[in-house]
N, C-alpha and C positions, 0 to 999 in steps of 0.2 A: 752747156759740157752735160745736164741733167738730161738734156731730151735727147741729144745724141746718143748719150749714154744709155739710156733706155729705149731709142729703138735700135741700138745694135744687141742689149740681151733680148729684146722679143726677135731679131733675126737670129739670134744661135742657139738661142735654151726658147723657141716659141709655146706657148701654152698651147695645151692638151686637152680636148674635153675629157673629162671622166665619165661620160659615156660609151663614147665610140671610139675613141683615142684622137682624133682628127684635129688640126692646127684650131685655133679658136682666133676671132678678131678682140681686141682692146682687152686681152688677159680673162676672158669670158671663162668661169669655170664648166659652161654646160654648152655647146655648139646651139645655134638658131636652128640648125636640122631636129637635135633631138628633142629641144624644146616643143618644135611643130609635132612629135610622136608621144608627147605627154599623154596617158589614158585620160581624158577627161572622164568623171561620171554621169552616163549619160544620161536622159529625160525619157519618160516623167520621171519622178521626186517625189517623196513627202515633201511638205510646204513648211514641216515643223524640223525633221534632223536632216533633209538633204540626202536622204540615201534615194538611189533608184527603184522603183517599185511602179514596175508595169502593171502587178497584179494587185493593187491596190491595199496589200499587207504590210507593215511598215516593219523593218528587220532592226529598226535599234530606240524607237523613239518607248517600246515598253520597260526599257533597260533606265530611261532617264528620268531624276528626279520631279515633282511637279514644277518645282521651280526655273527648271532649264528650257528657255525657250525658244529657238533653234540650235542648228548645227549646219556647219558647212564644211566640204573639203574640197580641195583644186580636183584632186585625182584618184587612181587605184594604186594601193602600193600593197605587196612589193611591185614590180614591174621594175624593164631593165633601163629608163632614162629616170624615175621617179626613186629607184631605189640606190640608184647611182647619187642622186642629188643629194637625200637625205643622208647615206654615205659621207659623201665628201663632206657633211656638213657636220655631222653629230662623231666622226670618230677618226675622219682625217684633217680634221682643221683647217679645211679651207672656208674659211666665212662667208667671204664675198659673195658665196652662191644664194646667203641667206635674204640680200636684197633682191634679185627676179623671183623667187621662192614668195617672198610677200607681197609680192607686185601682182602675181598669179590669187591670190590669196585675198588681196582687197579687191579685185575685179567680180569677187562671188557675187551673186544677188542674194538680197535678203530680204524677207517680207518690210514691209515699209514701216511699222512700228520698233522694228530692232534697230532701224538705220535713224529712225527720231530722237532714239531714246541713249544709245550707246553713250555710258561715260567714261570708256578708258577700256585700254584692253589689259589682261593682268595675264604673264606670260605662266605656265604649270613649274614649278621651281624644281631645283635639282638639290639634291642632300650637300649640305657643304663639303664632306669628301669628295663626295663623286665631280662637283665644280671645280674645287683644284685639281684633281686629277686631268679633267679635259680643261680645264682655264679658263671655260665658259657654259653658258646656259643655251643651249641653241634654240629653245622655246624663246628666251629671253632677245637673242637676237631678232628672230621673227616679229617678235611684240614690237619691238622698238621700230623697226622699219613698217610696219603695219600701222602703227600708231600716226607715224608721219604722212602715209599716203591717207588716212580717214582722218588727219585733224585732231586726233584724241588722245591723252596722254598715258604713257605706259606707265602703268604700279606697279612695277619689279617688285615691291619689299613688301606687295600687299598680303600674302601668304608664305610662311615657310612651312618646308620640309623637315619635321621633327625627328625622325628617324631615318635611317640608309632602309630600303627594302630592296628586294631581290630584283634583276633586269623581269620584266613580263615576259619578254620574249618567248620563252618555250613553256606559259602558265598556260593550264584550261582558265575559261571563263572563271570561277568557281574560286580558282585557285591566285587569280589578279584580285578579285575584289578585296579576297580576305588578308592579300597582302599590303592594298595599300590603303586597310582600313586606319582610318586616324592617324594616317599619317603627315595628316597636313593640319597645320592652324593660322588663323586670319588675328585671332583676341579683336575687339569690338575695337573698328576705328569709324571715325565722326564721317568721312568721305566717302566709306562704301554704304551708310544710312541712307535707305532708299534708292538706291544706284542700281543701272541695268551694265551690266562690266562682259565684257568680252575676255573667256579664257581661249589662252593659244598655247597648241602644242603641235609637234610635227606630225605624227601619226592617232590617227583615231582606231584606235580595234574594236574593242571592247566596249569603252566608253568608261570601265573600271578607272583610270588614274583622275579622269575627266570626271568623274562623279565625285571622289571622294574630295577634290580640291575643290569643285562648287559647293561641296556640302562645305565646308570651311570657311567658304566666303559666305555664305547665306545664313551662319552662323553669326556671323561677324554684322550683319547686319546687309548686308545686300541683299535687294529686292526678286531681283533676277538674275538670270547666267545665259550666255549663250556660247556656244563653242565653235571655234575655228584650229583648222590642224589644215596643211598641204596635205598629205594622203588620208587616205582612208582605206581599212582592209576589207575585203568581201565578205561577205556572209554564207552560210553552207548554202545558201537559195541562191546567189548571185552564177 
């Protein structure tokens, strides 16, 4: 009866792709056609930060702390498909889209030492107030799926946000850094000592939030931190 009821519900109220509006199979939030249109970051890329660098000049590496080993992202954002997926996950409550997003993050190529050393994935935390309002942390959903894909643990409690911060969306790069300065705390943890952890977030823009979170983890004993996100903002030269 449950199977029949589910089939009837799918027939009467089919799931529509949040990017193009077409009906999707298996209750998928994004249809296969739209996934195929995802604007992947082009090659050649910087070996460290993964940013496209056809001229050989890296746009992101100078802004990363020395203890950040590598960074990777799946696609450009904003973009109609990438933005639809991110908005569905972050604001519309479509948590099911986290799994296919994380699958694409899991397939990203990394330097061999990152693959060999990564100890755990750590999501960038939300403030308690924002998590209560949203009901979940989108970075933690991505990190959980990614950790299972990679076969490493997800340490959701490794770092916490100590204060509410303004949304970074409309801030300048300098304002972004100031906004999140000292907004994260990890405390000394035995499991972090000497570890190479991979920080997970939905989008990398200037790197201010990731850098502030990574600093807290480094101060708590982590040896190396890498970054992985689903989307990446274009730099002025892109």
